[in-house]
Structures are given as C-alpha cells and as structure tokens.
C-alpha positions as CSV (number, residue, x, y, z in Angstrom):
1,M,36.4,87.8,-124.0
2,E,38.8,85.9,-121.2
3,S,40.2,89.2,-120.1
4,S,37.3,91.0,-119.2
5,A,36.1,88.1,-117.5
6,K,39.1,88.4,-115.5
7,S,39.4,91.9,-114.8
8,P,36.4,92.0,-112.3
9,A,38.0,88.7,-110.4
10,L,41.3,91.0,-110.3
11,V,39.6,94.0,-109.5
12,M,38.0,92.3,-106.5
13,R,41.5,90.2,-105.1
14,V,42.7,93.7,-105.4
15,M,40.4,95.1,-103.2
16,K,40.1,92.4,-100.7
17,Y,43.9,92.8,-100.0
18,A,43.6,97.0,-99.8
19,F,41.1,96.2,-96.7
20,V,43.4,93.9,-95.7
21,V,46.3,96.6,-95.4
22,S,43.9,99.0,-94.1
23,A,43.3,96.9,-91.0
24,F,46.8,96.6,-90.3
25,F,47.0,100.6,-90.9
26,F,44.3,100.7,-88.1
27,I,46.8,98.7,-86.3
28,F,49.5,100.9,-86.6
29,V,47.5,104.1,-85.8
30,A,46.3,102.4,-82.2
31,I,49.9,101.5,-81.7
32,K,51.1,104.9,-82.9
33,I,48.9,107.5,-81.6
34,P,48.6,107.5,-77.5
35,V,45.6,107.3,-75.9
36,Q,44.7,110.0,-73.7
37,P,44.7,109.2,-70.2
38,G,42.1,108.6,-68.4
39,P,39.5,106.0,-66.7
40,P,38.6,102.9,-68.9
41,V,35.1,102.2,-70.1
42,S,32.9,99.9,-68.3
43,Q,33.2,96.4,-69.4
44,Q,29.8,96.1,-70.3
45,F,30.0,98.9,-72.7
46,Q,33.3,97.2,-74.1
47,F,31.3,93.9,-74.8
48,A,28.5,96.2,-75.8
49,I,31.3,97.2,-78.5
50,A,32.1,94.1,-78.9
51,F,29.1,92.1,-79.6
52,M,28.5,95.2,-82.4
53,G,32.0,94.0,-84.2
54,F,31.7,90.1,-84.5
55,M,27.7,90.7,-85.6
56,S,29.4,93.0,-88.4
57,I,31.1,89.6,-89.6
58,V,28.2,87.6,-89.4
59,A,26.4,90.6,-91.4
60,G,29.4,90.2,-93.8
61,V,28.5,87.0,-94.2
62,F,24.6,86.8,-94.8
63,V,23.4,90.4,-95.3
64,P,25.1,90.9,-98.9
65,Q,23.6,87.6,-100.0
66,L,19.9,88.6,-98.7
67,I,20.4,91.6,-100.6
68,S,21.3,90.6,-104.0
69,Q,18.4,87.7,-103.6
70,V,15.7,90.5,-103.2
71,A,17.6,92.3,-105.7
72,E,17.5,89.2,-108.2
73,R,13.8,88.9,-107.7
74,T,12.6,92.5,-108.0
75,A,14.7,93.2,-111.0
76,R,13.9,94.0,-114.7
77,N,17.2,93.9,-116.3
78,N,18.9,90.5,-115.2
79,S,21.5,91.0,-118.2
80,A,25.2,89.8,-117.6
81,E,26.4,93.5,-116.4
82,A,23.9,93.8,-114.0
83,Q,24.8,89.9,-112.4
84,L,28.3,91.7,-112.5
85,Q,27.7,94.8,-110.7
86,R,25.5,92.7,-107.7
87,W,28.2,90.6,-107.6
88,M,30.7,93.3,-107.0
89,T,28.6,95.2,-104.8
90,K,28.5,91.8,-102.5
91,G,32.0,91.9,-102.4
92,I,32.8,95.4,-101.8
93,L,29.8,95.3,-98.7
94,R,31.3,91.9,-97.3
95,L,34.4,93.6,-97.0
96,A,33.0,96.9,-95.8
97,F,31.4,94.5,-92.8
98,F,34.7,92.7,-92.0
99,E,36.9,95.8,-91.7
100,A,33.7,97.6,-89.7
101,C,35.1,94.7,-86.9
102,V,38.5,96.1,-87.2
103,L,37.1,99.5,-86.5
104,F,35.2,98.5,-83.4
105,G,39.0,96.8,-81.7
106,L,39.8,100.8,-82.8
107,V,37.2,102.5,-81.0
108,V,37.6,99.8,-77.7
109,H,41.3,100.8,-77.9
110,F,40.4,104.7,-77.8
111,L,37.7,104.0,-75.0
112,H,40.7,102.2,-72.7
113,G,39.0,99.0,-73.3
114,S,40.8,95.9,-72.4
115,V,43.5,95.1,-75.0
116,W,42.8,91.4,-75.3
117,L,39.8,92.4,-76.6
118,V,41.3,95.1,-79.1
119,E,43.7,92.2,-80.4
120,L,40.1,89.7,-80.5
121,L,37.8,92.3,-82.8
122,M,41.1,93.2,-84.7
123,G,42.2,89.9,-85.3
124,A,38.9,88.6,-86.3
125,G,38.4,91.1,-88.7
126,I,41.5,90.5,-90.4
127,A,41.1,86.9,-90.3
128,A,37.7,86.9,-92.0
129,E,39.1,89.7,-94.9
130,L,41.9,87.1,-95.0
131,L,39.3,83.8,-95.0
132,W,36.6,85.3,-97.5
133,N,37.1,84.3,-101.3
134,P,35.0,86.6,-103.5
135,G,34.5,83.5,-106.2
136,E,34.2,83.8,-109.5
137,P,32.4,86.5,-111.2
138,P,29.1,85.6,-113.2
139,G,29.9,84.9,-116.8
140,A,33.5,83.8,-115.8
141,E,32.4,79.7,-117.1
142,N,31.4,81.7,-120.4
143,A,34.2,83.4,-120.9
144,Q,36.7,80.0,-120.5
145,G,34.6,77.7,-122.6
C-alpha cells in the first residue's frame, strides 16, 4: 500500500523536473534559432506580454486551488481516487501556468524584445517551477500509518 501512495508523488516529481528541462530547452531554442532581422516590437507591447507572463505565474499559484475547491463542492464522488485525480490535475495545471511564463519570454525574444525582459520571464518561469512543491498526495498519510 505504501508504494501506491508514493507512486503519484514520484510521477509529479518527475513531471516537475521534465517541465524544468523543457524550459531550458526553450532557452536553447532561443539561443540557437536566429531571429529574423526587423524592427523591434514596441515597449508597450513587450510589457503587455511580460504582464501576461507574470500573471500566468500568479494564476499558477491560485487558479488550480480555486478549481479544486469548486470541484470538491460539486463532486458527487469524493473517493480517494477522485481526490488523487484532483491533486494531479492541480499539479499539472500549476506546471503548465509556470511554463507559460517561459513561453512568453520566448515570444518576446522572437519579437526582437529586450534581452533583459526575455531573461526575466524565462528565469521567473523556471524559478517558479523549481520553487513549487507538489506536497503529499491525498492518502499518503494513511499509507504510512
């Protein structure tokens, strides 16, 4: 029984680091693919994209929890399996929101944006992924005791 509770936690840890590796892959793409010559995009547009990137980090912190609370209130099935599915869904959503910040950085790069803004967006996305901790899956405390 103990291994069944640790398996989702292991899967979530592997997914977390897979998202971090993919973020570094996007940095590699930004370095290796040359940007076509052209005029840079306006500062206002760059900051609008950066704002969306940072809002995706904020959404990654709050939106999955809100969705989970609504699902728990309306759920007819509150079994251990349903709770585990909600826990996995929250984790995947958070990682996707954090990765979106990295992708917004890539967009700014290809629009000839400021290098510091690209680095800030990509760094913030990777930092959010690394700092986030999925916690213990539901039922882990029962499996240990």
